[in-house]
Structures are given as structure tokens and as C-alpha cells.
C-alpha positions, 0 to 999 in steps of 0.5 A: 633774643626774646623780650622775656629773656632780656627782662628776666636777666638779673645782675649778679651780686658781687663784692663792692671792691670787685664790682668797681673793677669789673663789668657787671654780670647778668644772668636769667638764673643760677642755672643760666650762670652755671651753664655760661660759666661751663661754656666759658671754661670749655671755650678757653680750654679749646682756645688753648688747644687750637693755639697748641695744634697750630704751633705743633703744625709748624707752618706758621701761627697767628701774629700774637703767637709769633710774638709769643714764640719770639719772646720764648726764643729770647727768654726761654720762658714757657709758652703758656707763661708768656701768654699769661704775661703778654695778656697782663701787659695788654691789659695795662694798655686798657688803662689809657683806653678806659676799658673795664675788664670783665670776669671773663677777661681775667679768666681768659688771661689766666687760663688760655696760656696754661691750657695751651702749655698742657696741650703742647705737653700732650701733643708731640712735635711733628718732624719737619725735616721730611717734606712728606710731613706736610700732608699731616701738618697742614690739616693739623694747622687747619684743625687748630684754626677751626678749634680756635674759631669755635672756641672764640664763638663759645667764650664770646657768647658766654658774655663774661667780657672780651679777652685781653686782645679783643678788648684792646681792639675794641678800645682802640676803635672806640677811642679813635673811631677807626674801622674795626679792620683798620684797628685790627690790622694795625695792632696785629701787624705791629705784633707780627713785626715785633714777633718776627724781629724777636725770632718768631716764625713767619710762615704760610700759616700766618696768611691762612690765619689772617684770611681764614679766622675772620670768616670762620668766626663770622660763620660760627658766632651766629650759631652760638648766639642763636643757641644762647638766645634759645637757652635763655628763652627756655630758662626765662620761661621756666623761671616765670612758670616757677614764680607763677606757681609759687 
């Protein structure tokens, strides 16, 4: 990031009670804040869409979605509602880790579930009895994976704080000093086991997700980071020029 963009960032004023609860939000200008807010919401919407597409493919899902489907199997609650409830439960685990939430953390926990539920209502189930449907289900899963990885890059680079599950992982890493891959493997492995025990599906999609999402996010994230740096630099230059002309 250009030094001018970094120095032009200003802390956004929030009510005192809110500032004690969440991480500070900084922005170059109101336009920058608005652009990043739109990016956050679109990213979370796409995240819900990606989850729903992988669920509809029915060849397996991510460990957290295995848990969601397992809980749904046992309780009959809606898929989106369970995502919201598990996000809240994960945030409780942040307390002993002394993790501070961001505005994006709270928005993530509240919106991903409803967005996934809405997409599931729009995209009909794919018949699984006919083996010929694999030609459609596998590409559908891969599309969902790419959409989810793209959404991850969008909401992370909006810089409003990590999602509940990402924050749990980074909190564990900070407290235990374990490598990231160890913390992620232990957390998602535990989640997968619990989900399967509750009746969640275990399929080839879980393996594709485990080995595919990391490289995809690793490739997509730097692209969004470069775009954000460039946008901040342009906005900082605009703000500086406007101040000089005043």
C-alpha cells in the first residue's frame, strides 16, 4: 500500500459502547468506507451462494457445512438459522481467547446463513438417484467452491474484521503459537467428526474442499489486495487534492 493511502486513513467515529466491543474501523474517506461496505455485503452474499451451491451438488461439503447439515438432521431447523446459531456459538469461544470482534465479524455471523438459505430456496435439489447427474453435480460443486473462494477474498480485503470461524483459528494460533495449518486442521477435523456423528454427509466434496479452497483463496486474495491498495491510493490522492484546493 502506498504510504499516502496509509497516512490518509482515519478512524471512523462510533458510539462509545460500540467502540469498546469491536475493533476500530478506519477509512480514507466516506467514499472508501462506502465502497468497502458494499464489497463486504456482496462478499458475504456470494459466500452464502457458494455454500448453497456445494450443498445442492450433494457430493460432500466443507467440515462446517457437514456440522450444519448434521444439526439440521437432528433438529429440523433451517440451514441458514443453524449457520447463524453456530456462528454465535463460535463467537462465545472467542471470549477465553480474548479476541475482539469486528463490525464485519458480526455482519458475517448474521448474513451468511440467510443468504445461503435464500439461495437454497432458489436453486432446486439435483436428483441423486441417477448416476448420470454426476456430470452436473461435480461442476456445480466446483462452481460453488470458486464462488466461495472469491467471496472470501472480497470480505477479507474489505477489512472489517475476520469471520467467526476465521477468528477462532487466528485466536487459537495466537494463544497456542501453533502453525496455522495445525490449528485449522484440528478445528475443522473436530468439526467434521462431530458433524458426521450427528448425521452430516461425508463425501468426496469434503476432500475437494479441503485441498482446493486453500490454493484458490491464496490465488484470489492477492488480486483483491492489489485492487484495494490501488483504490485506496486513488482515493487518498483525491482527498489530498481536494484539501489542497480548499
